[in-house]
Every structure is written in structure tokens, then in C-alpha cells.
C-alpha positions in Angstrom: -101.5 46.2 -49.6 -99.3 43.8 -51.4 -96.4 46.1 -50.9 -97.2 46.3 -47.2 -97.7 42.5 -47.0 -94.5 41.9 -48.8 -92.5 43.8 -46.3 -93.0 41.4 -43.5 -92.1 38.6 -45.8 -89.1 40.4 -47.1 -88.2 41.4 -43.6 -88.7 37.9 -42.5 -86.5 36.7 -45.4 -84.0 39.4 -44.6 -84.1 38.6 -40.9 -84.0 34.9 -41.6 -81.1 35.5 -44.0 -79.4 37.7 -41.5 -80.1 35.2 -38.8 -78.9 32.4 -41.0 -75.8 34.3 -42.0 -75.2 35.4 -38.5 -75.9 31.9 -37.2 -73.7 30.4 -39.9 -70.9 32.9 -39.3 -71.3 32.4 -35.5 -71.2 28.6 -35.9 -68.3 29.0 -38.4 -66.5 31.3 -36.0 -67.1 28.9 -33.1 -66.1 25.9 -35.3 -63.1 27.8 -36.5 -62.1 28.7 -33.0 -62.5 25.2 -31.8 -60.5 23.9 -34.7 -57.8 26.5 -34.3 -57.7 25.7 -30.6 -57.5 22.0 -31.3 -54.8 22.6 -33.9 -52.7 24.7 -31.5 -53.3 22.3 -28.6 -52.2 19.3 -30.8 -49.1 21.3 -31.9 -48.2 22.1 -28.3 -48.9 18.6 -27.0 -46.6 17.2 -29.7 -44.0 19.8 -28.9 -44.2 18.9 -25.3 -43.9 15.2 -26.1 -40.9 16.0 -28.3 -39.3 18.0 -25.5 -39.7 15.1 -23.0 -38.4 12.7 -25.7 -35.4 14.9 -26.3 -34.7 15.0 -22.5 -35.1 11.2 -22.4 -32.7 10.9 -25.3 -30.1 13.0 -23.5 -30.6 11.0 -20.4 -30.2 7.8 -22.4 -26.8 9.0 -23.7 -25.7 9.8 -20.2 -27.0 6.5 -18.7 -25.3 4.5 -21.4 -21.9 6.2 -20.9 -22.4 6.2 -17.1 -23.1 2.5 -17.0 -20.0 1.8 -19.2 -17.7 3.8 -16.9 -19.2 2.2 -13.8 -18.8 -1.4 -15.1 -15.1 -0.6 -15.9 -14.3 1.5 -12.8 -15.8 -0.8 -10.2 -13.5 -3.8 -11.0 -11.1 -5.5 -8.6 -8.5 -5.9 -11.4 -8.7 -2.2 -12.3 -8.4 -1.2 -8.7 -5.4 -3.5 -8.2 -3.7 -2.1 -11.3 -4.4 1.5 -10.1 -2.3 0.7 -7.0 0.7 -0.4 -9.0 3.2 1.1 -11.5 1.7 -0.7 -14.6 -1.5 1.3 -14.7 -0.7 3.2 -17.9 0.0 0.1 -20.0 -2.9 -1.9 -18.5 -5.3 1.0 -19.0 -4.3 1.5 -22.6 -4.7 -2.2 -23.4 -8.1 -2.5 -21.6 -9.6 0.9 -22.3 -7.5 3.1 -24.6 -7.0 0.7 -27.5 -10.5 1.3 -29.0 -10.9 1.6 -32.7 -12.6 4.4 -34.7 -15.9 2.4 -34.9 -16.1 1.5 -31.2 -19.7 2.3 -30.2 -19.5 2.9 -26.4 -16.9 5.6 -26.2 -14.4 7.5 -28.3 -11.6 8.1 -25.8 -10.4 7.5 -22.3 -8.4 9.4 -19.7 -7.0 7.8 -16.6 -5.9 10.1 -13.8 -3.8 8.6 -11.0 -4.5 8.9 -7.3 -2.0 11.8 -7.2 -3.9 13.5 -10.1 -1.4 12.8 -12.8 -2.5 12.0 -16.3 -1.7 8.3 -16.7 -3.1 7.8 -20.2 -5.3 9.9 -22.5 -6.3 8.6 -25.9 -8.8 9.4 -28.6 -9.4 6.4 -30.8 -6.0 4.9 -29.9 -4.2 8.3 -30.5 -2.7 10.3 -27.6 -4.4 13.5 -26.8 -4.2 16.4 -24.3 -7.4 16.4 -22.2 -6.8 20.0 -20.9 -6.4 21.3 -24.4 -9.5 19.4 -25.6 -11.8 19.9 -22.6 -10.4 23.0 -20.8 -10.8 23.5 -17.1 -14.0 21.5 -17.0 -12.0 18.3 -17.2 -10.2 19.0 -13.9 -13.4 20.1 -12.2 -15.0 16.8 -13.3 -12.1 14.7 -12.1 -12.2 16.5 -8.7 -15.9 15.9 -8.4 -15.6 12.2 -9.3 -13.0 11.8 -6.6 -15.6 12.7 -3.9 -17.2 9.8 -1.9 -20.0 8.6 -4.2 -20.7 5.4 -6.1 -22.3 7.3 -9.0 -20.3 8.4 -12.0 -20.1 12.1 -12.7 -21.6 12.8 -16.2 -21.5 16.1 -18.0 -21.4 17.6 -21.4 -18.3 19.6 -22.3 -17.4 22.0 -25.1 -14.4 21.1 -27.3 -12.8 22.8 -30.2 -14.6 20.3 -32.4 -18.1 20.4 -31.0 -19.6 18.9 -27.9 -18.6 15.8 -26.0 -20.3 13.7 -23.3 -17.8 12.9 -20.5 -18.3 10.4 -17.6 -15.9 10.0 -14.7 -15.7 7.7 -11.6 -13.2 6.7 -9.0 -11.5 3.3 -9.8 -12.6 1.1 -6.9 -12.9 -2.6 -6.0 -16.2 -4.3 -6.9 -16.2 -6.7 -4.0 -15.5 -4.2 -1.3 -16.4 -0.6 -2.5 -14.5 1.9 -0.5 -13.5 5.6 -0.8 -10.8 5.6 1.9 -7.8 7.5 0.6 -7.2 9.0 -2.9 -8.3 7.0 -5.9 -7.4 6.9 -9.5 -10.1 8.4 -11.8 -11.4 6.7 -15.0 -13.0 9.0 -17.6 -14.7 7.9 -20.8 -15.8 10.5 -23.3 -17.9 10.3 -26.5 -18.2 13.1 -29.1 -21.8 13.8 -30.1 -21.7 12.5 -33.7 -24.1 12.8 -36.5 -24.7 9.1 -36.3 -25.7 9.4 -32.7 -28.2 12.2 -33.6 -29.7 10.0 -36.5 -30.2 7.2 -34.0 -31.9 9.5 -31.5 -34.0 11.1 -34.3 -35.4 7.7 -35.3 -35.8 6.3 -31.8 -37.5 9.4 -30.3 -39.3 10.8 -33.4 -37.3 14.1 -33.4 -37.4 15.4 -37.0 -34.2 16.8 -38.5 -32.4 16.6 -35.1 -29.2 18.6 -35.2 -26.5 19.8 -32.7 -25.9 23.6 -32.5 -22.9 25.1 -30.7 -24.3 28.6 -31.3 -27.8 30.0 -31.0 -30.2 27.8 -33.1 -32.8 29.2 -35.5 -35.9 30.5 -33.6 -38.3 28.2 -35.5 -36.8 25.0 -34.0 -37.6 23.3 -30.7 -34.4 23.1 -28.5 -33.1 21.7 -25.3 -29.9 23.1 -23.9 -26.7 21.1 -23.2 -25.0 22.3 -20.0 -21.5 21.7 -18.7 -20.4 20.9 -15.2 -20.7 24.6 -14.2 -24.3 24.9 -15.5 -23.2 26.9 -18.5 -25.1 26.3 -21.8 -22.5 25.0 -24.3 -24.9 23.9 -27.1 -28.4 22.9 -28.1 -30.2 20.0 -29.6 -32.7 21.4 -32.1 -35.3 19.8 -34.2 -38.4 20.7 -36.3 -41.8 20.6 -34.7 -44.1 18.0 -36.4 -47.0 20.5 -36.3 -49.4 17.5 -36.1 -52.5 19.7 -35.5 -51.7 22.1 -38.4 -51.3 19.2 -40.8 -54.7 17.8 -39.9 -56.2 21.3 -40.2 -54.8 21.8 -43.7 -56.1 18.5 -44.9 -59.7 19.2 -43.9 -59.9 23.0 -44.2 -61.8 22.8 -47.5 -64.5 20.6 -46.1 -65.0 22.9 -43.1 -66.0 25.9 -45.3 -68.3 23.7 -47.4 -70.9 22.8 -44.9 -71.7 23.0 -41.2 -72.3 19.3 -41.1 -68.9 18.5 -42.5 -67.5 21.0 -40.0 -69.1 19.0 -37.2 -67.7 15.8 -38.6 -64.4 17.4 -39.0 -64.4 18.6 -35.4 -65.4 15.2 -34.3 -62.6 13.7 -36.4 -60.1 16.1 -35.0 -61.2 15.3 -31.4 -61.0 11.6 -32.1 -57.7 11.9 -33.9 -56.3 14.1 -31.1 -57.4 11.6 -28.5 -55.9 8.7 -30.5 -52.6 10.6 -31.0 -52.5 11.5 -27.3 -53.0 7.9 -26.3 -50.3 6.8 -28.8 -47.8 9.3 -27.4 -48.7 8.4 -23.9 -48.1 4.7 -24.8 -44.7 5.6 -26.2 -43.8 7.6 -23.1 -44.9 4.7 -20.9 -42.9 2.3 -23.0 -39.8 4.5 -22.8 -40.2 4.7 -19.0 -40.6 0.9 -18.8 -37.5 0.2 -20.8 -35.5 2.6 -18.7 -36.5 0.9 -15.5 -36.7 -2.8 -16.5 -34.3 -5.5 -17.6 -34.7 -6.5 -21.2 -33.9 -10.2 -20.7 -36.0 -11.0 -17.7 -38.7 -8.3 -17.7 -38.0 -7.5 -14.1 -36.9 -4.2 -12.7 -33.3 -3.2 -13.4 -31.0 -1.5 -10.8 -32.4 1.9 -11.6 -36.0 0.7 -11.4 -35.2 -1.1 -8.1 -33.7 2.0 -6.5 -36.7 4.0 -7.7 -39.1 1.5 -6.2 -37.2 1.3 -3.0 -37.3 5.1 -2.7 -41.0 5.1 -3.1 -41.5 2.3 -0.6 -39.2 4.0 2.0 -41.0 7.4 1.5 -44.3 5.6 2.1 -43.2 4.7 5.6 -43.1 1.4 7.3 -40.4 -1.3 7.1 -39.5 -3.1 3.9 -36.9 -5.8 3.5 -34.5 -6.1 0.5 -33.4 -9.6 -0.4 -30.4 -10.0 -2.7 -30.3 -13.4 -4.5 -27.1 -14.6 -6.2 -27.1 -17.8 -8.2 -24.6 -20.5 -7.3 -23.2 -22.4 -10.2 -24.6 -20.2 -13.0 -21.2 -19.8 -14.6 -21.0 -23.5 -15.0 -24.3 -23.5 -16.9 -23.0 -20.9 -19.4 -19.7 -22.8 -19.7 -21.4 -26.2 -20.2 -24.4 -25.3 -22.3 -23.8 -21.9 -23.7 -25.3 -18.4 -23.1 -28.5 -19.3 -24.9 -29.3 -21.9 -22.2 -28.0 -19.5 -19.6 -30.4 -16.8 -20.8 -33.3 -19.3 -20.8 -32.5 -20.2 -17.3 -32.5 -16.5 -16.3 -36.0 -16.1 -17.7 -37.2 -19.3 -15.9 -35.8 -18.0 -12.6 -37.3 -14.5 -13.3 -40.7 -16.1 -13.6 -40.3 -18.2 -10.4 -38.7 -15.7 -8.0 -41.6 -13.2 -7.7 -43.9 -16.1 -6.8 -41.7 -17.4 -4.1 -43.6 -15.6 -1.3 -46.9 -13.6 -1.3 -45.2 -10.6 0.5 -42.9 -9.9 -2.5 -44.0 -6.5 -3.9 -41.0 -5.9 -6.3 -38.6 -8.1 -8.2 -35.5 -7.0 -10.0 -32.5 -8.4 -11.9 -29.4 -6.4 -11.2 -27.3 -8.0 -13.9 -25.6 -11.3 -14.6 -26.9 -13.8 -12.1 -27.9 -11.4 -9.3 -31.5 -10.7 -8.4 -33.3 -8.6 -5.8 -36.7 -9.0 -4.1 -38.5 -6.3 -2.0 -40.7 -7.6 0.8 -43.4 -5.7 2.7 -44.9 -7.7 5.4 -44.2 -9.4 8.8 -42.9 -12.7 7.6 -39.7 -13.5 9.5 -36.3 -13.8 7.7 -35.8 -17.6 8.1 -39.2 -18.4 6.6 -38.8 -15.9 3.8 -35.3 -17.1 3.0 -36.4 -20.7 3.0 -39.2 -19.8 0.5 -36.6 -18.2 -1.8 -34.2 -21.1 -1.5 -36.9 -23.6 -2.1 -37.3 -22.1 -5.6 -34.0 -23.7 -6.4 -34.6 -27.1 -4.6 -35.6 -28.7 -7.9 -34.4 -28.4 -11.5 -35.3 -26.1 -14.4 -36.2 -27.4 -17.8 -34.6 -25.2 -20.4 -35.0 -26.1 -24.1 -35.1 -29.8 -23.3 -32.2 -29.7 -20.9 -32.4 -30.3 -17.2 -30.4 -27.5 -15.4 -29.7 -27.3 -11.7 -28.4 -24.2 -9.8 -28.4 -23.1 -6.3 -28.7 -19.6 -4.7 -27.4 -17.6 -1.8 -29.5 -14.9 -0.1 -28.5 -11.7 1.7 -31.2 -9.6 3.3 -31.5 -6.2 5.0 -34.4 -4.5 6.7 -35.0 -0.8 6.2 -35.3 0.0 10.0 -36.1 3.6 9.3 -33.6 4.1 6.5 -34.4 6.6 3.8 -31.5 6.0 1.5 -32.1 3.1 -0.9 -28.3 2.8 -1.6 -27.7 2.1 2.1 -30.2 -0.7 2.3 -28.8 -2.1 -1.0 -25.3 -2.0 0.5 -26.4 -3.8 3.6 -28.2 -6.5 1.7 -25.1 -6.9 -0.6 -22.9 -7.3 2.5 -25.2 -10.0 3.9 -25.1 -11.8 0.5 -21.3 -11.7 0.5 -21.4 -13.3 4.0 -23.8 -16.0 2.8 -21.6 -17.0 -0.1 -18.5 -16.9 2.1 -20.2 -19.2 4.6 -20.7 -21.9 2.1 -23.4 -20.7 -0.3 -26.9 -22.2 -0.5 -28.0 -20.3 2.5 -29.5 -17.0 3.7 -27.9 -14.3 5.9 -29.6 -11.3 7.4 -27.7 -8.0 7.8 -26.5 -7.2 11.3 -24.3 -4.3 12.3 -21.7 -6.8 13.3 -21.1 -7.4 9.6 -19.9 -3.8 9.3 -17.8 -4.1 12.4 -16.3 -7.3 11.2 -15.5 -5.8 7.8 -13.8 -2.9 9.6 -11.9 -5.5 11.8 -10.8 -7.5 8.7 -9.7 -4.3 6.9 -7.6 -3.3 10.0 -6.3 -6.9 10.3 -5.4 -6.9 6.6 -3.4 -3.7 7.1 -1.7 -5.3 10.1 -0.9 -8.4 8.0 0.6 -6.3 5.2 2.7 -4.4 7.7 3.8 -7.7 9.4 4.9 -9.1 6.0 6.9 -5.9 5.4 8.5 -6.0 8.8 9.1 -9.7 9.2 6.3 -10.1 11.8 5.1 -13.4 10.2 7.4 -16.2 11.5 7.7 -19.9 10.8 7.5 -22.8 13.2 8.5 -26.3 12.4 6.8 -29.6 13.3 8.9 -32.8 13.1 8.1 -35.6 10.7 9.4 -38.9 12.1 10.2 -42.2 10.4 7.7 -44.8 11.5 10.4 -47.5 11.3 13.4 -45.8 13.0 11.7 -43.3 15.1 14.1 -40.6 14.0 13.3 -37.1 12.6 13.7 -37.2 8.9 11.8 -34.1 7.9 9.8 -31.0 9.1 6.7 -29.2 8.0 6.8 -25.4 8.0 3.9 -23.7 9.7 3.3 -19.9 9.4 2.7 -18.1 12.6 1.7 -14.5 13.3 1.9 -12.9 16.7 0.4 -9.4 17.3 0.4 -7.2 20.3 -3.0 -8.7 21.1 -1.7 -12.2 20.9 -1.4 -14.9 18.2 -3.7 -14.9 15.2 -4.8 -18.3 14.0 -3.6 -19.5 10.5 -7.3 -20.3 9.9 -7.9 -16.6 10.1 -4.9 -14.9 8.5 -4.4 -17.3 5.6 -7.9 -16.9 4.2 -7.5 -13.2 4.8 -4.3 -13.2 2.8 -6.1 -15.1 0.0 -9.0 -12.6 -0.2 -6.7 -9.5 0.0 -4.2 -10.7 -2.6 -1.4 -11.1 -0.1 -1.2 -14.9 -0.3 1.6 -14.9 -2.9 3.7 -12.6 -0.8 2.9 -14.6 2.4 3.6 -18.0 0.7 7.0 -16.9 -0.7 7.9 -15.3 2.6 7.2 -18.6 4.5 9.1 -20.6 1.8 12.1 -18.4 1.9 12.3 -18.5 5.7 11.8 -22.3 5.7 14.5 -22.9 3.1 17.0 -20.7 5.0 16.3 -22.6 8.2 16.5 -26.0 6.5 20.0 -25.2 5.2 21.2 -25.8 8.7 19.7 -29.3 8.9 21.6 -31.4 6.4 19.6 -34.4 5.4 16.3 -33.3 6.7 13.5 -32.9 4.1 11.3 -29.8 4.2 7.5 -29.7 3.6 5.7 -26.5 2.9 1.9 -26.0 2.4 0.8 -24.2 -0.8 -2.4 -22.2 -1.2 -4.6 -23.1 -4.1 -4.4 -19.5 -5.2 -0.6 -19.7 -5.3 -0.7 -22.8 -7.5 -3.1 -21.2 -9.9 -0.7 -18.3 -10.4 1.1 -18.8 -13.8 4.3 -17.5 -12.4 4.3 -19.7 -9.3 6.7 -22.4 -10.6 9.2 -19.9 -11.9 9.1 -18.0 -8.6 9.8 -21.1 -6.6 12.6 -22.2 -8.8 14.2 -18.8 -8.7 13.9 -18.7 -4.9 15.6 -22.1 -4.5 18.4 -21.0 -6.8 18.9 -17.8 -4.9 19.1 -19.6 -1.5 21.1 -22.5 -2.8 18.7 -25.1 -1.5 18.5 -28.6 -3.0 15.0 -29.0 -4.7 15.1 -32.7 -4.0 14.7 -31.9 -0.3 11.5 -29.8 -0.8 8.0 -31.2 -0.8 5.0 -28.9 -1.5 1.8 -30.1 0.1 -1.5 -29.3 -1.8 -5.1 -30.2 -1.3 -7.3 -31.6 -4.1 -9.5 -28.5 -4.1 -7.1 -26.6 -6.3 -6.8 -29.5 -8.7 -10.6 -29.5 -9.2 -10.7 -25.7 -9.6 -8.0 -25.3 -12.2 -6.5 -28.7 -13.1 -4.7 -27.5 -16.2 -2.7 -24.8 -14.5 -2.1 -27.1 -11.5 -0.7 -29.8 -13.7 1.6 -27.3 -15.5 3.0 -26.0 -12.2 3.5 -29.5 -10.8 5.2 -30.7 -14.0 7.5 -27.7 -14.2 8.7 -27.9 -10.6 9.0 -31.7 -10.6 11.5 -31.4 -13.4 13.7 -29.4 -11.0 13.5 -32.1 -8.3 10.7 -30.7 -6.1 8.3 -33.3 -4.8 4.5 -33.0 -4.2 2.3 -34.5 -1.5 -1.5 -34.7 -1.6 -2.6 -33.2 1.7 -5.7 -34.0 3.8 -6.4 -37.4 2.1 -9.7 -38.8 3.6 -11.2 -35.5 4.6 -13.9 -35.6 1.9 -12.1 -34.4 -1.3 -9.0 -36.4 -2.1 -9.6 -39.3 -4.5 -7.7 -42.2 -6.1 -8.2 -40.3 -9.4 -6.2 -37.3 -8.2 -3.4 -39.6 -6.9 -3.0 -41.3 -10.2 -3.6 -38.3 -12.6 -1.2 -36.0 -10.9 1.4 -38.6 -9.9 1.9 -37.5 -6.3 5.2 -38.5 -4.6 3.5 -39.0 -1.2 0.2 -38.4 0.6 -0.8 -37.3 4.0 -3.7 -38.9 5.8 -6.0 -36.4 7.4 -6.1 -36.5 11.2 -9.9 -37.3 11.1 -9.0 -40.8 9.9 -6.4 -41.2 12.7 -8.8 -40.1 15.4 -11.6 -42.2 14.0 -9.4 -45.3 14.5 -9.7 -44.8 18.3 -13.5 -45.0 18.3 -15.8 -48.1 17.9 -16.8 -49.3 14.5 -14.8 -49.6 11.4 -12.3 -46.7 12.0 -9.3 -49.0 12.1 -10.4 -50.9 9.0 -10.8 -47.7 7.0 -7.4 -46.5 8.1 -5.7 -49.8 7.2 -7.5 -49.9 3.9 -6.4 -46.3 3.1 -2.8 -47.1 3.8 -3.0 -50.3 1.8 -4.4 -48.3 -1.1 -1.4 -46.0 -1.0 1.0 -48.9 -0.7 -0.6 -50.6 -3.8 0.1 -47.3 -5.7 3.7 -47.2 -4.3 2.9 -43.9 -2.6 4.6 -43.2 0.8 2.1 -42.3 3.5 2.4 -39.7 6.3 -0.2 -39.6 9.1 -0.8 -36.4 11.0 -2.5 -35.8 14.3 -0.7 -38.6 16.3 -1.3 -37.9 20.0 -0.9 -41.3 21.6 1.5 -44.3 21.5 -1.5 -46.5 20.6 -2.1 -44.5 17.5 1.6 -44.6 16.6 1.7 -48.4 17.0 -1.5 -48.9 14.9 -0.2 -46.7 12.1 3.3 -48.4 12.1 1.6 -51.8 12.0 -0.6 -50.7 9.1 2.4 -49.7 7.0 2.5 -46.0 7.5 5.9 -44.5 6.5 6.0 -41.2 8.5 4.3 -39.9 11.6 3.4 -36.3 12.7 1.6 -35.0 15.7 1.9 -33.7 19.2 3.2 -37.1 20.5 6.0 -36.8 17.9 6.7 -33.2 18.5 4.8 -29.9 18.7 5.6 -27.0 16.3 8.9 -25.5 17.5 11.6 -23.0 16.6 14.3 -23.6 14.1 17.0 -24.0 16.7 15.0 -26.6 18.5 14.7 -28.7 15.3 18.5 -28.6 15.0 18.9 -30.1 18.5 16.2 -32.7 17.9 17.4 -34.0 14.5 19.9 -36.5 15.8 17.6 -38.1 18.4 15.1 -40.9 18.3 11.8 -39.3 19.3 9.5 -42.3 18.9 10.3 -45.8 20.0 10.2 -48.2 17.0 
């Protein structure tokens, strides 16, 4: 009986034991499977994170070199040099002369518009790009020459490893254009060990190395491809094996007890969740830094383009407003870049709050911002809201700083290309600044048509200067006492097949296009040659502010007078005070150098709002010309005559001869003569005329004294 009774108990114990063992094994197996799955998942998650980080690291290298090339290729000075014969020397001094420790790039290659190698250096030493980079270099140059504003960036295999190469067409910054062949700027940077160490630390890539052959199979890798899509190398690094490390640390406790196993599983789950959140935060931070400006915290250009793409894809109209600060350079010059950076931060805080319909704000670099609007607020109201942000002053580190702004806006109107809306807004901004700053301008197709007209007109002006199509007319200057012609003022004239073009149009055009020096010297040479036939008559020629700011202006004028055999004492150069305010040091040097040769200087447009007594005394002008607005004001009621007489009396007190322009009536002539004016000019005295007409007029009295 006992034996029979013990069997159930034994069986129960055995069954219980088996059940317990089975349950334990089952729970252990389940727990082990869970742990192994978690370990593998953590390893894969970290590997996936590392792959994304490696791709972000490669993109960071490309973006940095691409930005460097773009900043150097889209420069007016570089574009101008690329059109001349001095490109090789200029390119070496500005780009090629980089030392061994220069961080942005290791070498530079400049290819001319006709695809010749202009300069090719590696850390200041000459090099052969074809030998170093093979056929991929020419393929990249050809691709960079195509119409695009983005640099072409690719990896390339070299005899010494792998290099990153970025190329872009050299083009003007103010008027980007791809018409005609362009010179190509290429920067390249070898993938150095120091670069890998920096990426390893920044993106948590353990033992990051570059392989030009097949890397070991136990490493994680991303391929490096050249312009043809061919794999030329790999970045390889060790997997962190985060899950495996955690498993090895707690494996002993897992086998000790089911409870500890549960705690371990919970710990792994919690640890995995924490690690996932941490890696997600890192990825989010990397994405933020790639799309935001570090100084202002606003979107950068890349972030703006991405936001615009999303908004355009979402449908409906959006408006892009480009904002450029007026006077920001003066803040940096006066207070330093620390105050300038502080001002940028203040403005970056204020601009997004300027209007409730602003959905994105960006800083595109320097003192240029962008705002994206979605809503039905009209342009004038929105523009006024932006400009009102600058109506007051900004307090920056205890200093009161004041700047203005100009706004250019463009509506999407069904556009899907963010670059096009950016171009249109930038064109409108350029017009706003050209029209006097401190205002807003909305894009209109007429801006494109006007740009095309100005480009065509610029080509015509260049051709006219080459062919002698720009001529000179001469307006008499008459002695107020004797009534006889004692001088002439040279006036540039340009007649086309469509009719005459006003100097108010083609002179600013020449200044913007870089033709003003050629135009000015052309007019001066024609005038001097004509004046040689008028013995005793003095010649007055207007000088553009840009001419006077040219360091070679004085020597060019002196050389021209020597070549033509003209007496410098008979030449007077008329300038406005605007140039004296813009660059007083250079203006003073040019005036002093030419005055030593006998050339005289006259302050033009006195009384129009700029000219001052300080300018008359500081620069020692030989004469001054009263603006026609003062002459015409003397005909109206009020104090016009008193102001005119006081102005002439001021010049008399300073012993400065006075010329009055805009004389149209005998009454005006009598008034100016009685007030003490020395010289008269205007339609009553004589209209602009040809050189031969001046010769016949020189011996006659044209105004009764």
C-alpha cells in the first residue's frame, strides 16, 4: 500500500519536477529567445544608425567643399578675371596659394572657357589633373559647365588614394547667367586620416578607415562612387554591437533565476528604448544642424529650399520674401563683428514675428534673410509689416544700433521649382535696393524683360564704345561779365538705330557693367582732341564716382593728356560730393595727384542736397557749379532769390568761382550776374552742339553783359 501510495507522490514529484524543468526550460528558452532577439535588434539598430551617420558624414564632406566652391565661383571679381588674360595669376593668388595645413581644400584647378588648364596646384605646387584624376576630371568639368547653379561634387580615385572634387562654372554673383562658355573652378580635397578621425568622433563611427580595395567582411561599409557610378573605395568601421555588450554583462544573472531573467529583460527593454531615443535625438540634431543657421537658429539656404519644396508640393500659393539689411556693413565697421552678430540674432528673433502669416524664416548668409508666407495678406501690407521691424532701433550689448532693410517678394503662382521662386524674389530685392533701398518690390515678369533689355543694351553699349558710336556734344560756358564763351562742358551722347539713349540710362548702365572707365576715358579723349582746336577755351568733363575711386584714374588721365598734348591747366573735372562721402581717402589722393599736373576740380550740383561747405574747404575745389534747382527756385515766390544770393556769397567768401547751370531766361541771367556769379550755362547761353559749332561760336558775344 505504501508503495502504491508513494507512486502517485513520486509521480507527482516527477511530474512536478518535469513540469518545473520543462516550465523553467521553456521560460528560459523564451527568455533567451527574447534576449537574443533584443540583442540582435539592438545590434542592427545601431548598425543602421551608423550607416545613416556614415552617409551623413559623406554628405557633410560634400556640402562643405560644395559650399566653398560656390562661394568662390559665384563672385563678380572672379567672373571678371575669367574674361581677361590675367586669370592664371589671379586664380593662383586667390585660390592656389594654400598651405599644407589649409582646412577647406588641398588643391585647385581652373579651366578656362575654351577648356584649357589655366592653373592646377596641390598645396601651392603645380600638378597635372589628368595624371592625378584620370578621365573623371574632364567628365566633371564638362558636367559643371552645364546650366546649373549647383556645384558638381564627386569622389575620384587617385594614385594616392581617394579625393573629393567639386566643380562649378565661374559666374557673377549679382547677375547669375550661363549664356556662353564659362571658366570652371574645381577644388579637391584628399580624404586624409585627420578627416576620418574627425568624422569618427563626430558621428560615433569606431575605427573609421578608408579602403581602396575590398574591406574586411566583419566591418560595416559605405561605398564611395565616382562620377560614373563606379565604386572606387569604401569607408569601413567596426560595429559597436551595443546589444551584444549588454547581453554579455548580464548573461550570468539570466541563468541564475527566472526573476533576475525578467528583470534583465525589462532592463534590456528599457535600455534599448533609452538608446533608441538617444540615437533618434542625435539624428534629429544632425538634421537640424544641416538645415539651420548656427548664428541665428533660423533655416539656412538648404533648409529654406527644402521647406519651399514641401510647401509647393502641398499645393496652394506661397510667397517668398527676401530681406536684405541696409547699412549692416557700417555696423560691423563701426562696432565690430561681435556687435554685428548680436544684431543678427536680434533681427532673427524679430523677423518671424513681423506677420502672423509667416510660416518659415531663414538666414541665407551675411545680412540676407528670407520669409515664407502662406495666406492672403497683400504685398504692400506684408512688406510694410517687415519694414516696420526696422523702424526703431536695436539694443545690442548696451549699444543702440539702427539699420534699414529692403524687401523683394515673389509669389509661387503654380511654380514647383523652389530655385525659380528664389531667383524671382532675389531679382525683386535687387530692384528694391536699386530704387533707393528701404522699400519693398514684388516680382513682375517685366523685371525679367527689363533685365534682358539691359543686357542687350549693355552689349550695344560695349559695341558702340568699340566702334566709336558714343559721341560728345559741347555746351558753352559764358563769362557773366563779358558775355563771351570762355569754356565748354563735354556731354556724352549715344544714338542708336532706335534713337538717342539718355545719359541718365546709359551712364548708370556703364557703371553697373564695368564699362564706366572705358566710357569716361573715351569721352575725355574725344573732348581733349576737340578742345585742341579752340585755343584759350577751358574744357570741363564730368567724372563718375566709380572712375575717381579707381586707383589708376589719376595716372590714366595724366597719360592721356600727355599723349594728346593737351594743357592740363585748361581741363576741369566736375565731380559730385557723393563720391567724396563714399571713398574720401581715394578721392583726395586722385585730386591731389592730378592737381599737381595743373588739372582743376569743380564741385558739381551744389545745392541739390549733398554738397556742403565742409567738402568745399576739405578738398579745396577750384570752382563750384550751382545746381539748376536753385536757379529755377529763384523764379518762384518765397526766398528762392535770397537762397541763391546767399549761396553765391558763400562761394565768394571762400574765393571760389561760381558757375550756374540751367539758365533759360534773360531774367535769370541778370539775377545771377547781379548776385556775383562768374559763369553761366544753359539753353539761353547755348544748347549742346557739335565741336565745329563751338569753333564758330567762340569769338562771339552770346549773352549781353
